[in-house]
C-alpha positions in Angstrom: 82.8 141.4 85.4 80.8 138.9 83.1 77.1 139.4 82.7 74.4 136.9 82.0 71.5 137.5 79.9 68.7 135.2 80.9 65.2 135.1 80.4 63.0 134.0 83.4 59.3 133.3 83.8 56.6 133.9 86.1 52.9 133.9 86.6 50.5 136.6 86.4 48.0 137.5 88.7 46.2 139.5 86.3 44.6 138.9 82.7 45.8 141.3 79.8 44.3 144.6 79.5 40.7 144.7 78.7 39.9 141.0 79.3 38.0 140.2 82.2 39.4 140.1 85.7 39.1 135.8 86.2 41.6 133.3 86.9 41.2 131.6 83.4 42.5 134.7 81.9 46.1 134.4 84.1 48.6 133.4 81.9 52.8 133.3 82.7 54.9 135.6 81.2 58.7 136.4 81.1 61.5 138.8 81.9 64.6 139.3 80.3 67.3 140.2 82.5 71.2 141.2 82.8 72.9 140.5 86.1 76.4 140.3 87.2 78.0 136.7 87.4 79.6 137.6 90.5 76.2 138.7 92.0 74.5 135.1 91.6 75.2 131.6 93.1 73.6 128.6 92.4 72.1 126.7 95.5 71.6 123.0 95.1 69.5 121.3 98.5 69.6 117.9 99.3 71.3 116.7 95.8 71.7 112.9 97.8 73.4 109.9 97.2 70.5 108.1 98.6 66.8 108.4 99.4 64.1 105.5 100.9 61.8 106.4 98.1 63.1 104.3 95.4 61.1 106.0 92.5 62.1 109.8 93.7 65.5 108.5 94.1 65.9 107.6 90.5 64.3 110.7 89.3 66.5 112.9 91.1 69.9 110.5 90.3 69.2 111.3 86.7 68.3 115.4 87.1 71.8 115.1 88.9 73.6 113.6 86.4 72.1 114.8 83.4 71.0 118.7 84.1 72.3 119.8 87.6 75.7 118.8 87.0 76.0 120.5 83.6 74.6 123.5 85.0 77.1 123.4 87.9 80.3 123.3 85.6 78.6 126.3 83.5 78.2 128.3 86.8 81.9 127.9 88.2 83.2 128.9 84.3 81.3 132.0 84.5 82.0 133.1 88.0 78.8 132.1 89.6 79.3 130.6 93.2 78.3 126.8 93.8 76.6 126.5 97.1 75.8 123.0 98.2 73.1 122.6 100.6 72.7 119.3 101.9 71.1 119.2 105.1 73.0 120.4 108.1 73.8 116.6 109.2 75.2 115.9 105.5 76.9 119.0 104.9 79.1 118.8 108.5 80.7 115.9 106.7 82.5 118.0 104.2 85.2 120.4 105.3 83.6 123.5 103.3 80.8 123.9 105.7 82.9 125.7 108.5 83.8 128.5 106.3 80.8 130.8 107.1 79.7 129.1 110.6 79.7 131.0 113.6 81.0 129.8 116.7 77.5 128.7 118.1 77.2 126.4 114.9 81.0 124.8 115.4 81.1 124.4 119.0 77.6 124.2 120.2 75.2 126.3 122.7 73.6 129.8 121.3 70.0 130.8 121.4 67.3 129.7 124.4 64.1 128.0 123.5 61.2 129.7 122.7 58.7 129.9 125.7 55.6 129.0 123.6 54.4 126.4 122.5 55.4 124.6 125.7 58.5 122.4 124.9 56.2 119.2 125.5 53.7 120.5 123.0 56.9 121.3 120.2 57.9 118.0 120.9 54.4 116.4 120.3 55.3 114.5 123.9 53.5 113.4 127.0 49.7 114.3 126.8 50.4 116.2 123.5 51.7 112.9 122.1 48.5 112.3 120.0 48.9 115.3 117.6 52.5 113.6 116.1 52.5 112.7 112.6 53.0 109.1 113.0 56.3 107.3 112.0 55.9 105.4 109.5 58.1 101.8 110.0 59.9 101.8 106.4 60.8 105.3 106.9 62.1 104.2 110.6 64.1 101.5 109.5 65.9 103.4 106.3 66.9 106.1 108.9 68.0 103.6 111.1 70.3 101.6 108.9 70.8 103.6 106.0 71.0 107.3 107.1 74.3 107.4 108.2 75.6 106.5 104.4 74.1 109.1 102.8 76.2 111.9 101.0 76.2 114.1 98.3 75.7 112.4 95.4 79.0 111.3 93.6 78.7 113.6 90.3 78.0 116.8 92.6 80.6 116.1 94.8 82.1 119.4 96.2 84.9 120.7 94.1 87.7 123.3 95.2 86.1 126.6 95.1 82.3 125.5 96.0 80.9 126.3 99.3 79.0 124.1 101.8 76.4 125.0 104.5 74.2 124.0 106.9 72.3 126.7 107.9 70.2 129.6 106.0 72.3 132.3 108.4 75.3 130.3 106.8 74.4 131.2 103.1 73.2 134.2 104.6 76.7 135.2 105.8 78.2 133.6 102.2 76.1 135.9 99.9 76.8 139.3 102.4 80.3 138.6 102.1 80.7 137.8 98.3 77.8 140.4 97.3 75.4 137.6 96.2 71.8 138.8 95.4 70.5 136.2 93.1 70.0 132.6 94.1 69.4 130.1 91.5 68.0 126.8 93.5 68.0 123.3 92.3 67.6 120.0 94.1 65.0 118.0 96.2 62.4 117.7 97.2 60.4 120.4 95.2 57.6 120.6 97.6 59.5 120.3 100.9 63.1 121.2 101.6 63.9 123.2 98.1 61.0 126.0 99.4 60.9 124.8 103.0 64.5 125.0 104.4 66.0 127.7 106.2 68.3 128.2 103.2 65.3 127.4 101.1 63.5 129.6 98.9 61.2 131.0 100.8 63.3 132.0 104.0 66.0 133.5 101.5 63.0 135.2 99.4 61.7 136.7 103.0 65.4 138.2 103.2 65.0 140.1 100.4 67.2 137.9 97.7 66.2 137.1 94.1 65.1 133.4 93.9 65.1 131.4 90.9 63.9 128.2 90.9 65.6 125.8 87.7 62.2 124.1 87.2 63.6 121.1 85.5 66.5 120.3 87.7 63.9 119.3 90.8 61.1 116.8 91.3 58.9 116.7 94.1 58.0 113.6 96.1 54.7 112.6 94.6 51.3 111.0 96.4 49.9 107.8 94.9 47.2 109.8 93.4 49.5 112.4 92.1 52.4 110.5 90.9 51.6 109.5 87.4 50.7 113.1 86.2 53.6 114.7 88.8 51.2 116.8 89.9 52.9 118.2 92.9 55.7 118.6 91.0 54.0 121.4 88.8 52.3 122.7 91.8 55.6 123.4 93.2 56.9 125.0 89.8 53.6 127.2 89.7 53.8 128.3 93.2 57.1 129.7 92.9 56.2 131.5 89.7 53.2 132.6 91.4 54.2 133.5 94.9 58.4 133.7 95.3 60.0 134.4 92.3 60.6 133.1 88.8 61.8 130.1 86.9 63.9 129.0 84.1 65.7 125.9 82.6 68.9 124.3 83.1 69.9 124.5 79.0 68.6 128.2 79.6 71.3 129.1 82.5 74.0 127.0 80.9 73.3 128.9 77.7 73.8 132.3 80.0 76.6 131.6 81.2 78.5 130.1 78.3 77.5 132.8 75.6 
């Protein structure tokens, strides 16, 4: 079995010995790992061909072409499993998504809806409509006119031997069946789907997996006042390093896979 030697980064919650226990003394630190390639998977979240936010899609497309595609190829050669997680709707455009789907996911049906909160509240309908986030007209227009054309970006089209998942349960079944415990994450957005999906970093970390973000293989959806500094991207990376797991770079993982 091939072994991957990789240095990862994290954010300490404490100062060096002898220093005052204050936040200005909290620094990043590094660990050197040796892990088995077959126990790892690369999870590519929402690497879409189109997106309504033009500036975000421009950054994402460049990251996919210049960084994620070479990472995926290096992982394939090293025996690290490559998993596409392009959201449930897009996943079902690819035949590979059925491999780890259960009957309920394939044919419908399944769990009962929760009793609480009430359905009307969960859907923000009726008396609770005032609590719904307003739908942006530009977003609605894009969904109505463009969404059905969205697929995985061409440079990351699933290859023979890759996997496609639509849910966290599918990713969990895939990992259990193949002995995977380390999940390398990349994709978009760093502050939304990458941490937040049911196959995202938070959910899989809660299941006990070791999660590592490739910090240059993602970008956040920024706000007007954060765009210039890419502050939300930096904050998303820091959240991973501080609370969820670890980070590395595309070049570091490629070098580890090809060493």
